[in-house]
N, C-alpha and C positions, 0 to 999 in steps of 0.2 A: 788542286793537284790530283792528277789521275793515277791509276794503279801502275802504269808503265813508269812514270816518273819516280814513284816510290821504290819500284824495283831497281831502277837505275841508281838511286842513292844507296840502296843495299849493296849493289855490285861495287860501287865506288868505295864504300866502307870496307868491304872485304879486301879489295885490292890495296887500299891505303894501309890496312893492318897486316899485310903480307910483306914479303921482301921485294916486291916489284918496285923498281925505281921510277915511279910514275907520280906526277903532280897533275891534278885536274884543273881545267880551265873552262871557259865558255859559259853558256847560259845557266847550267845547273849550279855552278859556283857563284855566279852573279846573283842568283836567287837566294842563296844562303847568306851572302853579304847583305843583301837588302833586308832579309828577315832578321839578321843579327842587329841591324841598325834600326829596326822597327818601321821600315818603309813598306807600306802595304798598298800604296795608291795604284800601282800598276803590277800586273802579273802576266808574264809571258810564258806560254807553253813551250816546252823543249822536248824534242823527239829523240835526240841522240846524245852520247857522251863525248866530250872533247878532252884531250889530255896531252901531256908532253912526257916523253921518255927522257930520263935524266942519266947522263953518263954514257958509257960506251954503247954504241948502237948494236943491238943483237941481230941475229939472222931472223927472218920472218917466222921460220918454224919455231925458233926459240921463244920469240915474242908470244906466239899463240900458246905454246906450252906454259909459259910463265903466267899468262892471264888465266888459263884453265886451272892451273894449280893454285891460284890465289883465291878461287871462288868459294872455298870453305864449304859451309853447309848449303850453299846454293848449287853445288855440283849436281845434285839429284834433280834439279829443275832445268838448268841451262848449261850450254857449253858454247865456246867460241870457235869460229872457223875464219880463215883469212878470206878477204874479198879483194884487197888491193895492197900491193907492196909499197913501202915508203920509198921516196926518192928525195933528192935535194929540194925539189919544188913542191912535193905533196906528202901528205901524211899517209900512214898505214891505215887501213880500215879493216876492222874485225866485225863479223856479224855474231850477235848473241842469239842463239836458237833454242827453242824449247825442245827438251829431250823427248824422245818417242815420236813426236810429230814433225820436228824440224821447222816449225813455224817461227817466223822472225819476231823477236821481241824488240830489238833496237840494235844500233851499231855503235862501235867505239872507234873514233878517229884518234890515232896516236902520232903526234909529231915527234921527230927525233931532233929536238932543239933544247937549248938550256933555258931555264927560267931564272929570274933574278932573286926571287925569294918565295917562301911559301909559309903557310900556317895551317893549323887544324881548325876546321869548321865543324859544326854539329848539325845533323839532321836527327832530331830526337836525341837518342843516346849513341847514334852512329857517328863516329869520328871520320872525317874525310880530309885528306891533304890537298889543299888547293892553293892556287896562285894568289898573290896579293892584289888588292883592288887597283893600285896604280898601274900595274902591268896590264891588267885587263883594259883599262882606259887608254893606255898608250897604244895598244894593238888596234883598238877600235877607232881612235882618232886617226891613226895612220890609214886605216881602211877607208874612212870617210873622205880623206884628203885625196884619194887616188882616182884613177880612171874607173868609170862605170859605178859611181857611188850609188846610183839608184838600185843596185843589186844588194846594197848593204844597209837598207833602211832599218833593219832590226837593230843595228848597232846604234842608230840614233836613239832608239828607245832605251837601250842599256846605258848609254852615256847620260841621257836625261835623268834616268832613275838613280844611277850611282852618284852623280854629282849633286844630288839632293841630300845625300846622307854621308858622304865620306870627304875627308879633307884632302885637297889636291894642291900640290905646289908645282909651279912650272919647272923648277929646277929638277924635281924628281922625274918628271916626264921626259925632259931632255936627257937626263942621265941614263934612263932606261933605253932610250933611243941609241945613245952612244954605245952602251954595253951590248945591245942586241943587234946593232947594225940596222935599225929601223929608220926609214926615211918618212918624214912628214912633208907632204907636198903642199902647194899653195891653195888647195880646195877650189881649183878652177871650175870643175864640173859641178861641184856643190852649188856654186853661185851662178853658173851659166845655164844649167839644165834644171831649174827649179821645178818646172812643170813635170819633168820625168821623175824627179825625186818625189814630188807630191803624189803622182800617180802610183808609184811603187809603195809609198807609205800607206796610202788609202787601201791598198790591196792586202796589207798585212793582216793575217788572221791569227787566232789563238791568243788574243790579247784581251785582258780585262782592264778597264780603266784607261784605254788609249786616249791621250789628249788630242785635241785638234792639231792638224799638221802645222799651222802657222805658229802656234805656241812652241812646239818642239823645235821647229826649224830655226826660229829666231833665238831661242835659248841656246841651241847648239852653236849657232853662228857667233854668239857672244863668247861662249866657252872656248871655242877653238881659235879665236882671234890671235892670241900670242903665239900659237904654234904655226898658224898660217903665215904670220909675219916674221917668224923665227926671232921673236923677241925673247931673249934668254935672261932678261932681268928677273930677279926673284919675286914672284907674285903668288899670292894665296887666293884660292877660289872661295868666295863666300856665297853659298847657295841661298841664303836668306835675302841678300842684296842682289843676287844674280849678276855678280860682277867680280872682277879681279881686284885685289887689294895689294898695293905695293908695300 
């Protein structure tokens, strides 16, 4: 883990312990889930923070002010400025800059969307409010099922890692889809453009312990099958057997 990631976790901790109505998602929370479960086979570098704003959407200026006011003892080091306003289809993006020099540390993407649940994760003694594993997996399964899947091969790694250490029920995934209005498609491009998916996977950088493409691809193919087939029978994923159990 590099110094920038450590700083990102500090920022997430400050925001979580403020009054900002934010729940964190994405790669940094995935890493905490894997660490909590003792899964250390794969480590993926993360460059930015992803999050969801919960409740009434603020104005962009209010969002920036709330983030800056939540930074606590980090205020002497960094500050946030807006880069992109949120819309129905895209998240807001704030840049975290170094005071005095205005050098970029990293960005925070903030979606203005609900989450189904959250819990407290820990980075050392720093407590961070993050989304639940099943919601992360639901979002990533949906992304892999859609058009241009070869742009989302990092999600293959995250699903592969998460499903090695957390319990998954098909009914939970379908329930999250219903509550959030998420659509899982038939994975047509995943199956029809294997060479493109493999090429994108092989180009992934910032990974320690990346398994061969064929292993990950076939594993994911087995895991997503009930969702691709819209089979809503109650099944439990068994990572030891690499199969669903009815």
